[in-house]
LUMSEKOL-184654 format. One line per field, with one value per residue (C-alpha): residue in three letters; residue number from 0; x, y, z. Coordinates in Angstrom, 1 decimal, always signed. Layout:
<rs>
rest = c(ALA/...)
nr = c(NUM/...)
x = c(X/...)
y = c(Y/...)
z = c(Z/...)
</rs>
This chain:
<rs>
rest = c(MET/THR/GLN/LEU/LYS/SER/ILE/TYR/ALA/LYS/TRP/GLY/SER/GLY/ASP/VAL/ARG/LEU/THR/TRP/ILE/PRO/ASN/MET/ASP/PHE/SER/GLU/ALA/ALA/THR/PHE/THR/SER/VAL/HIS/ALA/ILE/CYS/VAL/LYS/ASP/GLU/HIS/ILE/LEU/LEU/THR/HIS/ILE/PRO/ASN/ARG/GLY/PHE/ASN/PHE/PRO/GLY/GLY/HIS/ILE/GLU/HIS/GLY/GLU/GLN/PRO/GLU/GLN/THR/ILE/HIS/ARG/GLU/VAL/TYR/GLU/GLU/GLY/TYR/VAL/LYS/GLY/THR/LEU/HIS/TYR/LEU/GLY/ALA/ILE/GLU/VAL/ASN/HIS/GLU/GLU/ASN/PRO/LEU/PHE/ASN/PRO/ASN/GLY/LYS/TYR/PRO/LEU/VAL/GLY/TYR/GLN/ALA/PHE/TYR/ARG/LEU/ASP/VAL/THR/GLU/CYS/LEU/PRO/PHE/LEU/ARG/GLU/TYR/GLU/ALA/THR/ALA/ARG/ILE/TRP/VAL/GLU/PRO/SER/GLU/VAL/PRO/PHE/VAL/MET/ASN/ASP/HIS/GLU/LEU/ALA/VAL/ASP/ILE/VAL/ARG/GLU/ALA/LEU/SER/THR/GLU/THR/ALA/GLY/LYS/ASN/LYS/ARG/ALA/SER/LEU)
nr = c(0/1/2/3/4/5/6/7/8/9/10/11/12/13/14/15/16/17/18/19/20/21/22/23/24/25/26/27/28/29/30/31/32/33/34/35/36/37/38/39/40/41/42/43/44/45/46/47/48/49/50/51/52/53/54/55/56/57/58/59/60/61/62/63/64/65/66/67/68/69/70/71/72/73/74/75/76/77/78/79/80/81/82/83/84/85/86/87/88/89/90/91/92/93/94/95/96/97/98/99/100/101/102/103/104/105/106/107/108/109/110/111/112/113/114/115/116/117/118/119/120/121/122/123/124/125/126/127/128/129/130/131/132/133/134/135/136/137/138/139/140/141/142/143/144/145/146/147/148/149/150/151/152/153/154/155/156/157/158/159/160/161/162/163/164/165/166/167/168/169/170/171/172/173/174)
x = c(-185.4/-185.6/-188.4/-190.7/-188.1/-189.1/-186.4/-187.2/-185.6/-185.0/-186.5/-186.9/-187.9/-189.4/-188.8/-190.7/-191.1/-189.6/-190.9/-189.4/-192.2/-190.6/-192.4/-195.6/-198.6/-199.6/-203.2/-203.2/-204.9/-201.6/-199.9/-197.3/-195.1/-191.7/-189.8/-186.4/-183.8/-180.8/-178.7/-176.7/-174.0/-170.9/-171.5/-171.4/-174.0/-174.8/-175.2/-175.9/-175.2/-178.4/-177.1/-178.0/-179.1/-175.6/-174.8/-178.1/-179.9/-181.4/-185.0/-187.9/-191.7/-194.0/-196.0/-199.6/-200.7/-197.3/-196.8/-194.4/-192.4/-192.3/-191.2/-188.2/-187.2/-187.3/-185.7/-182.8/-182.0/-182.2/-180.0/-177.7/-178.1/-178.7/-181.3/-182.1/-184.5/-186.9/-187.6/-189.9/-188.4/-190.5/-191.8/-191.1/-193.8/-193.3/-195.4/-195.7/-198.2/-195.7/-194.2/-195.6/-194.5/-196.1/-198.2/-201.1/-201.5/-198.1/-197.3/-196.9/-199.5/-199.6/-198.8/-197.2/-195.0/-192.0/-191.4/-188.0/-187.0/-183.5/-182.5/-180.2/-178.8/-178.3/-177.1/-174.8/-174.3/-172.5/-172.9/-174.2/-175.4/-178.5/-180.5/-180.5/-177.5/-173.9/-172.1/-172.4/-170.1/-170.2/-169.4/-169.0/-172.3/-170.4/-169.3/-172.7/-173.4/-169.8/-170.9/-174.6/-175.7/-179.0/-181.0/-180.2/-182.9/-180.8/-178.5/-181.6/-182.9/-179.3/-179.4/-182.8/-181.8/-178.4/-179.9/-180.1/-184.2/-184.5/-181.7/-183.0/-186.5/-188.3/-190.5/-192.7/-195.6/-198.1/-199.6)
y = c(-1.5/-3.2/-5.5/-6.0/-7.2/-7.9/-8.8/-8.8/-6.1/-5.9/-2.4/-1.9/-4.8/-6.7/-8.3/-5.9/-7.1/-4.7/-4.4/-2.4/-1.1/+0.6/+3.0/+2.6/+4.2/+7.2/+6.9/+3.7/+4.4/+3.9/+5.7/+7.4/+7.8/+9.2/+10.6/+9.8/+11.0/+9.9/+13.0/+12.8/+15.5/+14.7/+11.0/+10.8/+10.2/+12.0/+10.6/+12.7/+11.8/+11.9/+10.9/+7.4/+6.8/+7.1/+7.8/+7.4/+9.2/+12.4/+12.1/+12.1/+12.5/+13.7/+16.8/+17.3/+19.4/+19.1/+17.7/+14.6/+16.7/+19.6/+17.3/+15.9/+19.2/+20.5/+17.8/+17.6/+21.3/+20.5/+17.5/+17.9/+22.0/+21.0/+21.5/+20.7/+18.7/+15.8/+12.3/+9.8/+6.4/+4.0/+3.4/+0.5/-1.1/-1.4/-4.3/-5.8/-7.9/-10.8/-8.8/-10.0/-7.2/-4.5/-1.9/-1.0/+2.0/+3.3/+6.0/+4.0/+2.1/-1.7/-1.2/+2.0/+3.5/+5.1/+7.2/+7.7/+10.2/+11.2/+14.4/+16.2/+18.8/+22.0/+23.7/+22.9/+24.9/+25.3/+23.0/+25.0/+22.2/+24.3/+21.2/+17.3/+16.6/+16.5/+15.7/+15.1/+13.4/+12.5/+8.7/+6.9/+4.7/+1.6/+2.7/+3.3/-0.3/+0.1/+3.7/+2.9/+1.0/-0.2/-2.7/-4.6/-2.7/+0.8/-0.7/-1.5/+1.9/+3.5/+1.5/+2.4/+6.0/+5.6/+3.7/+5.4/+5.1/+7.0/+9.3/+10.5/+11.1/+13.6/+11.2/+13.4/+12.2/+13.7/+12.2)
z = c(+213.8/+217.3/+217.8/+220.9/+223.5/+227.4/+230.4/+234.3/+236.2/+239.8/+240.9/+244.7/+246.3/+243.5/+240.0/+237.4/+233.7/+231.1/+227.5/+224.5/+222.4/+219.4/+218.0/+220.5/+219.1/+221.7/+220.9/+222.7/+226.8/+228.7/+231.5/+231.2/+234.1/+232.9/+230.0/+228.8/+226.6/+224.7/+223.9/+221.1/+220.0/+218.0/+217.9/+221.5/+223.8/+226.9/+230.5/+233.4/+237.4/+239.7/+243.2/+244.8/+240.9/+239.0/+235.5/+233.2/+230.7/+231.2/+232.0/+234.6/+235.9/+234.0/+236.0/+236.2/+233.3/+231.8/+228.0/+227.5/+224.8/+227.4/+230.1/+228.2/+227.0/+230.9/+232.2/+229.4/+230.3/+234.2/+234.3/+231.5/+230.4/+226.7/+224.1/+220.6/+218.4/+219.8/+217.8/+219.4/+219.7/+221.6/+224.9/+228.1/+229.6/+233.1/+234.3/+238.2/+237.4/+238.6/+241.1/+244.3/+246.6/+244.3/+246.3/+244.6/+246.6/+245.6/+243.2/+240.2/+238.4/+238.0/+234.5/+233.2/+230.5/+229.8/+226.9/+224.8/+222.8/+220.8/+221.1/+218.4/+220.8/+218.9/+222.3/+225.1/+227.8/+230.6/+233.3/+236.7/+239.0/+240.0/+239.7/+241.2/+238.4/+240.3/+236.8/+233.1/+230.4/+226.7/+225.9/+223.0/+221.9/+222.7/+226.7/+227.6/+229.0/+231.0/+232.7/+233.2/+236.0/+234.5/+232.4/+228.9/+227.4/+227.6/+225.0/+222.4/+223.0/+222.2/+219.2/+218.0/+218.7/+216.6/+213.6/+210.2/+209.9/+213.5/+213.0/+209.5/+210.6/+212.7/+214.7/+216.8/+219.5/+221.1/+224.5)
</rs>
């Protein structure tokens, strides 16, 4: 299992500390701002292309009144036209405490969290481009860092999603 790991990433105009927390306990008081899924089908990972962001895992912001699992099911459908079963993996803590350019009146909290799930694809529907995604591709796990332009924690999260321990358990989370 992946251990706690922190990196610094440039987001917007400032550096942000990102910490991967496998199996983070949701009973902790925390602000979850988004959810993301490593969608797995036939040993391949789904990446979707969003204009101005490139290829990445499907996911998005939690809407008011929406539960995280509702959000991720909605997002994987809207961005990748897939459905499946969820397994909770953990969260990335997004910490702006060392970012002198952080705007306390902005839309993100000083410390927030992004929840990550593995979604085992049970339905792959026609890609209709009705929402924001312009393309979907299925890549071998080893190709993820060459297709995505994201931080190095993404590779750790894919590794966690594909681990025997994770793949064999149905880890459900309720926020």
